VEXDREN-2710 file (C-alpha; in Angstrom, 1 decimal):
% VEXDREN-2710
k/r/px/py/pz
1/UNK/2.3/-7.2/27.3
2/UNK/-0.8/-8.5/25.6
3/UNK/-1.4/-10.4/22.4
4/UNK/-0.4/-7.6/20.1
5/UNK/3.0/-6.4/21.3
6/UNK/4.7/-8.5/18.6
7/UNK/4.7/-12.1/17.7
8/UNK/8.2/-13.3/16.6
9/UNK/9.4/-16.6/15.3
10/UNK/13.1/-16.7/14.7
11/UNK/15.6/-19.0/13.1
12/UNK/18.3/-17.8/15.5
13/UNK/16.9/-16.1/18.6
14/UNK/13.9/-14.4/20.2
15/UNK/14.5/-11.6/22.7
16/UNK/12.5/-8.9/24.4
17/UNK/13.6/-5.3/23.6
18/UNK/11.9/-2.1/24.7
19/UNK/8.6/-3.6/25.6
20/UNK/8.1/-5.6/22.5
21/UNK/9.5/-8.7/20.9
22/UNK/12.4/-8.4/18.6
23/UNK/12.6/-10.8/15.7
24/UNK/16.1/-11.8/14.5
25/UNK/16.6/-13.6/11.2
26/UNK/19.7/-15.0/9.5
27/UNK/19.7/-11.7/7.6
28/UNK/20.3/-8.7/9.8
29/UNK/17.7/-6.8/7.8
30/UNK/14.8/-8.6/9.3
31/UNK/14.5/-7.1/12.8
32/UNK/11.0/-5.7/13.3
33/UNK/9.8/-4.0/16.4
34/UNK/6.1/-3.5/16.5
35/UNK/5.0/-0.9/19.0
36/UNK/2.2/-1.5/21.5
37/UNK/-1.1/-1.3/19.5
38/UNK/-4.3/0.6/19.9
39/UNK/-7.0/-1.3/18.1
40/UNK/-8.3/1.9/16.4
41/UNK/-4.9/3.1/15.0
42/UNK/-3.3/1.6/11.9
43/UNK/0.2/2.4/10.6
44/UNK/0.1/2.3/6.9
45/UNK/2.9/2.5/4.3
46/UNK/2.8/3.1/0.5
47/UNK/6.0/2.1/-1.2
48/UNK/6.8/1.9/-4.9
49/UNK/9.8/-0.5/-4.7
50/UNK/10.7/-0.2/-8.4
51/UNK/10.5/-3.2/-10.7
52/UNK/13.6/-5.4/-11.1
53/UNK/15.1/-4.4/-14.4
54/UNK/18.6/-4.5/-15.9
55/UNK/18.0/-0.9/-17.1
56/UNK/18.8/0.3/-13.5
57/UNK/22.4/-1.0/-13.7
58/UNK/24.0/-0.6/-10.2
59/UNK/20.5/0.2/-8.8
60/UNK/19.0/-3.1/-9.8
61/UNK/17.0/-5.1/-7.2
62/UNK/19.8/-7.4/-6.0
63/UNK/21.9/-4.3/-5.1
64/UNK/19.3/-2.6/-3.0
65/UNK/16.8/-5.3/-1.8
66/UNK/18.5/-5.3/1.6
67/UNK/17.8/-1.6/2.1
68/UNK/14.1/-2.3/1.1
69/UNK/13.9/-5.0/3.8
70/UNK/15.4/-2.6/6.3
71/UNK/13.1/0.2/5.3
72/UNK/10.1/-2.0/5.9
73/UNK/11.4/-3.5/9.1
74/UNK/12.4/-0.2/10.6
75/UNK/9.1/1.4/9.9
76/UNK/7.2/-1.7/11.2
77/UNK/3.9/-0.8/9.5
78/UNK/0.7/-2.7/10.2
79/UNK/-0.2/-2.7/6.5
80/UNK/2.0/-2.0/3.4
81/UNK/0.9/-1.4/-0.2
82/UNK/3.8/-2.0/-2.6
83/UNK/3.8/-0.9/-6.2
84/UNK/5.8/-2.4/-9.1
85/UNK/6.6/-5.6/-7.2
86/UNK/7.4/-8.6/-9.4
87/UNK/6.5/-12.0/-8.1
88/UNK/10.1/-12.8/-7.1
89/UNK/10.4/-9.5/-5.2
90/UNK/7.2/-10.2/-3.3
91/UNK/8.5/-13.7/-2.4
92/UNK/11.8/-12.3/-1.2
93/UNK/10.2/-9.7/0.9
94/UNK/7.8/-12.3/2.4
95/UNK/10.8/-14.5/3.2
96/UNK/12.7/-11.6/4.9
97/UNK/9.6/-10.5/6.8
98/UNK/7.6/-13.6/7.7
99/UNK/5.5/-11.9/10.3
100/UNK/3.5/-10.5/7.4
101/UNK/1.1/-12.2/5.1
102/UNK/0.5/-10.9/1.6
103/UNK/-2.0/-10.9/-1.2
104/UNK/-0.7/-10.1/-4.7
105/UNK/-1.4/-10.8/-8.4
106/UNK/0.5/-9.9/-11.5
107/UNK/-1.1/-7.3/-13.7
108/UNK/-0.4/-9.2/-16.9
109/UNK/-2.2/-12.4/-16.2
110/UNK/-3.9/-12.1/-12.8
111/UNK/-1.5/-14.7/-11.5
112/UNK/2.3/-14.2/-11.3
113/UNK/3.3/-12.3/-14.5
114/UNK/4.0/-8.7/-14.4
115/UNK/4.1/-6.0/-11.7
116/UNK/1.7/-6.3/-8.8
117/UNK/0.2/-3.9/-6.2
118/UNK/0.9/-6.3/-3.3
119/UNK/-0.7/-5.8/0.1
120/UNK/1.3/-7.0/3.1
121/UNK/-0.4/-7.1/6.5
122/UNK/0.5/-8.2/10.1
123/UNK/-0.6/-11.8/10.6
124/UNK/-0.6/-11.5/14.4
125/UNK/-3.0/-8.6/14.3
126/UNK/-5.3/-9.1/11.3
127/UNK/-7.3/-11.7/9.5
128/UNK/-7.6/-11.4/5.7
129/UNK/-11.4/-11.5/5.3
130/UNK/-11.9/-10.5/1.6
131/UNK/-9.7/-9.5/-1.3
132/UNK/-9.6/-8.9/-5.0
133/UNK/-8.0/-7.1/-7.9
134/UNK/-9.5/-5.1/-10.8
135/UNK/-8.0/-3.7/-13.9
136/UNK/-8.4/0.0/-14.9
137/UNK/-10.0/-0.7/-18.2
138/UNK/-13.4/-1.2/-19.9
139/UNK/-13.2/-4.8/-18.8
140/UNK/-12.0/-4.6/-15.1
141/UNK/-12.4/-8.3/-14.4
142/UNK/-10.2/-9.2/-17.4
143/UNK/-6.5/-9.8/-16.4
144/UNK/-4.1/-7.9/-18.5
145/UNK/-6.8/-5.6/-20.0
146/UNK/-5.8/-2.0/-20.7
147/UNK/-7.7/0.9/-22.3
148/UNK/-7.9/4.7/-22.0
149/UNK/-4.4/5.4/-23.4
150/UNK/-2.2/3.5/-20.9
151/UNK/0.6/1.5/-22.5
152/UNK/0.6/-1.2/-19.7
153/UNK/-2.2/-2.7/-17.6
154/UNK/-3.0/-0.8/-14.5
155/UNK/-4.6/-2.4/-11.5
156/UNK/-6.0/-1.9/-8.0
157/UNK/-5.6/-4.6/-5.5
158/UNK/-7.8/-4.4/-2.4
159/UNK/-8.3/-6.3/0.9
160/UNK/-10.6/-6.2/3.8
161/UNK/-8.7/-6.8/7.1
162/UNK/-10.4/-7.7/10.4
163/UNK/-8.8/-7.0/13.7
164/UNK/-8.4/-10.3/15.6
165/UNK/-9.1/-8.9/19.0
166/UNK/-12.1/-6.6/18.3
167/UNK/-13.6/-8.0/15.1
168/UNK/-13.7/-4.6/13.5
169/UNK/-12.7/-4.3/9.8
170/UNK/-11.4/-1.8/7.3
171/UNK/-10.5/-1.8/3.6
172/UNK/-7.2/-1.1/1.9
173/UNK/-7.0/-0.2/-1.8
174/UNK/-3.6/-0.2/-3.4
175/UNK/-3.3/1.4/-6.8
176/UNK/-0.7/2.3/-9.5
177/UNK/-2.1/4.7/-12.1
178/UNK/-0.7/5.5/-15.5
179/UNK/2.3/7.7/-15.8
180/UNK/1.6/9.1/-19.3
181/UNK/-2.1/9.3/-20.0
182/UNK/-4.2/11.9/-18.2
183/UNK/-7.3/10.3/-19.7
184/UNK/-6.4/7.0/-18.1
185/UNK/-5.8/8.7/-14.7
186/UNK/-9.2/10.4/-14.8
187/UNK/-11.1/7.3/-15.8
188/UNK/-9.2/5.3/-13.3
189/UNK/-10.0/7.8/-10.5
190/UNK/-13.7/7.5/-11.4
191/UNK/-13.6/3.7/-11.4
192/UNK/-11.7/3.7/-8.1
193/UNK/-14.3/6.0/-6.5
194/UNK/-17.1/3.7/-7.7
195/UNK/-15.5/0.6/-6.4
196/UNK/-14.8/2.1/-3.0
197/UNK/-18.4/3.2/-2.8
198/UNK/-19.6/-0.3/-3.7
199/UNK/-17.6/-2.2/-1.1
200/UNK/-19.7/-4.8/0.8
201/UNK/-19.6/-3.1/4.2
202/UNK/-19.3/0.5/5.3
203/UNK/-16.1/-0.1/7.1
204/UNK/-13.5/2.7/6.9
205/UNK/-11.2/2.6/3.9
206/UNK/-7.6/3.6/3.2
207/UNK/-6.1/4.1/-0.3
208/UNK/-2.4/3.8/-0.9
209/UNK/-0.5/4.1/-4.1
210/UNK/1.6/5.6/-6.8
211/UNK/-1.0/7.9/-8.4
212/UNK/1.6/9.5/-10.8
213/UNK/0.1/12.9/-10.2
214/UNK/0.0/15.7/-7.6
215/UNK/-3.0/16.7/-5.5
216/UNK/-3.8/19.5/-7.8
217/UNK/-4.4/17.2/-10.8
218/UNK/-8.1/17.0/-11.8
219/UNK/-8.2/13.3/-11.3
220/UNK/-6.8/13.6/-7.8
221/UNK/-9.3/16.4/-7.1
222/UNK/-12.1/14.1/-8.2
223/UNK/-11.1/11.6/-5.5
224/UNK/-10.8/14.4/-2.9
225/UNK/-14.3/15.5/-3.8
226/UNK/-13.9/18.5/-1.5
227/UNK/-17.1/20.2/-2.6
228/UNK/-19.2/17.1/-2.9
229/UNK/-19.4/17.4/-6.7
230/UNK/-19.6/13.6/-7.1
231/UNK/-21.8/11.0/-5.3
232/UNK/-18.8/9.1/-4.0
233/UNK/-17.0/9.2/-0.7
234/UNK/-14.5/12.0/-0.1
235/UNK/-10.9/11.0/0.2
236/UNK/-8.6/13.2/2.3
237/UNK/-4.8/13.0/1.7
238/UNK/-3.0/12.0/4.9
239/UNK/-0.1/14.3/4.3
240/UNK/-2.2/17.4/3.7
241/UNK/-4.5/16.5/6.6
242/UNK/-1.5/16.4/9.0
243/UNK/0.5/19.2/7.3
244/UNK/-2.0/21.6/5.8
245/UNK/-0.5/23.9/3.2
246/UNK/3.0/22.4/3.5
247/UNK/4.3/20.7/0.4
248/UNK/5.6/17.2/1.0
249/UNK/8.2/17.5/-1.8
250/UNK/8.8/15.1/-4.6
251/UNK/8.5/11.4/-3.9
252/UNK/10.0/10.1/-7.1
253/UNK/13.7/10.9/-7.4
254/UNK/15.1/8.4/-9.9
255/UNK/17.7/7.1/-7.5
256/UNK/19.2/10.5/-7.1
257/UNK/17.5/11.7/-3.9
258/UNK/16.2/15.2/-3.6
259/UNK/12.7/16.6/-3.2
260/UNK/12.2/18.4/-6.5
261/UNK/8.9/17.8/-8.2
262/UNK/5.5/16.9/-6.9
263/UNK/4.4/14.3/-4.4
264/UNK/2.9/11.5/-6.5
265/UNK/2.7/8.8/-3.8
266/UNK/-0.3/9.3/-1.6
267/UNK/-2.4/7.8/1.2
268/UNK/-5.9/9.1/0.9
269/UNK/-8.4/8.1/3.6
270/UNK/-12.2/8.2/3.6
271/UNK/-14.9/8.9/6.1
272/UNK/-14.4/7.0/9.3
273/UNK/-10.7/7.4/9.2
274/UNK/-8.4/10.3/10.2
275/UNK/-4.7/10.8/9.7
276/UNK/-2.8/11.4/13.0
277/UNK/0.8/11.4/11.6
278/UNK/2.3/11.4/8.1
279/UNK/5.9/11.4/7.0
280/UNK/8.2/10.4/4.1
281/UNK/11.2/8.1/4.6
282/UNK/14.1/9.6/2.6
283/UNK/16.8/7.3/3.7
284/UNK/19.8/6.2/1.8
285/UNK/22.8/4.0/2.7
286/UNK/26.2/4.9/1.4
287/UNK/24.6/6.9/-1.4
288/UNK/22.3/4.0/-2.4
289/UNK/18.5/4.4/-2.2
290/UNK/16.0/1.5/-1.6
291/UNK/14.0/2.6/-4.6
292/UNK/13.5/5.5/-7.1
293/UNK/10.5/6.5/-4.9
294/UNK/10.4/7.5/-1.3
295/UNK/7.9/5.6/0.8
296/UNK/5.0/7.5/2.5
297/UNK/4.0/6.4/6.1
298/UNK/0.9/7.5/8.0
299/UNK/-0.8/6.6/11.2
300/UNK/-4.6/6.4/10.7
301/UNK/-7.2/6.6/13.4
302/UNK/-10.3/4.5/12.5
303/UNK/-13.5/6.1/13.8
304/UNK/-16.2/4.4/11.7
305/UNK/-18.2/1.3/12.3
306/UNK/-19.4/-1.3/9.8
307/UNK/-22.9/-1.8/8.5
308/UNK/-24.3/-3.8/5.6
309/UNK/-24.2/-2.5/2.1
310/UNK/-25.6/-4.1/-1.1
311/UNK/-23.3/-7.0/-2.2
312/UNK/-22.0/-5.5/-5.4
313/UNK/-18.4/-6.7/-5.5
314/UNK/-17.8/-10.4/-6.1
315/UNK/-15.4/-12.6/-4.4
316/UNK/-12.0/-13.0/-6.1
317/UNK/-11.4/-15.7/-8.6
318/UNK/-9.1/-18.7/-8.4
319/UNK/-6.6/-16.8/-10.6
320/UNK/-5.6/-14.7/-7.7
321/UNK/-2.6/-15.4/-5.5
322/UNK/-2.7/-15.4/-1.7
323/UNK/0.2/-15.9/0.7
324/UNK/0.4/-16.0/4.4
END
């Protein structure tokens, strides 16, 4: 079967199902079946899980967290970027899905306060080689900083993951851009492009996130860089790469379902990466949805190789939180 079929440690039982290990936990939500892996293919998910707030009434976190666990387990991604995840939500997901490690910091203080853009990754497949968080502001290293018209701090959390078998690496950037300020989205897109361009190695990169805008927004077009109008790497949206000209439908639905409105959750990839599949999970259970956003899932073929780049980005500070 090989090292990567799936590594499962269970409180109740471990069994072999369909050519891979099946992990069974005390909660029925935590059964994860990882498919046989190719070292150059990564299954990635972007999922805004919706912050835990009393304003959601019957859709508050405790009423839907089981469906979130199931959604993650059923899709069995190699890497997940979550948006709006509070510290207790991250901890509960980690407990339900212990085969993942995670890196997350709260946007308010760079520690545990406020929403995070958590990155979860398969511990059996990847080592976490490097990681960090920056704030979309004039002072990107300052936790809680906000400028450009956004009411709340906005962040990007990133990680460099290295395949345990092959030693090859790739970067994941997880973002949540502002919902109201177009100026903030445009400046954030520019900063994101600069940061991606200044990564320490030329490994392929994947961006996931809630961009709060469609692909036709000028800020999103800046990232796509289709006509090489900027000096930064071009980012190609996974959905449009796999389904050219076919609208994905809305990804934010306010717990009502439906596909009206634009796709605002995206998985852009850079040079050295190519989307093979892309889909949106629109599940609901007895009329209840896991979140007010639908998650986006893509399978990405990595074709690039690493080489040295100038060491511009610094290592993360001790303020940042790492779990595995």
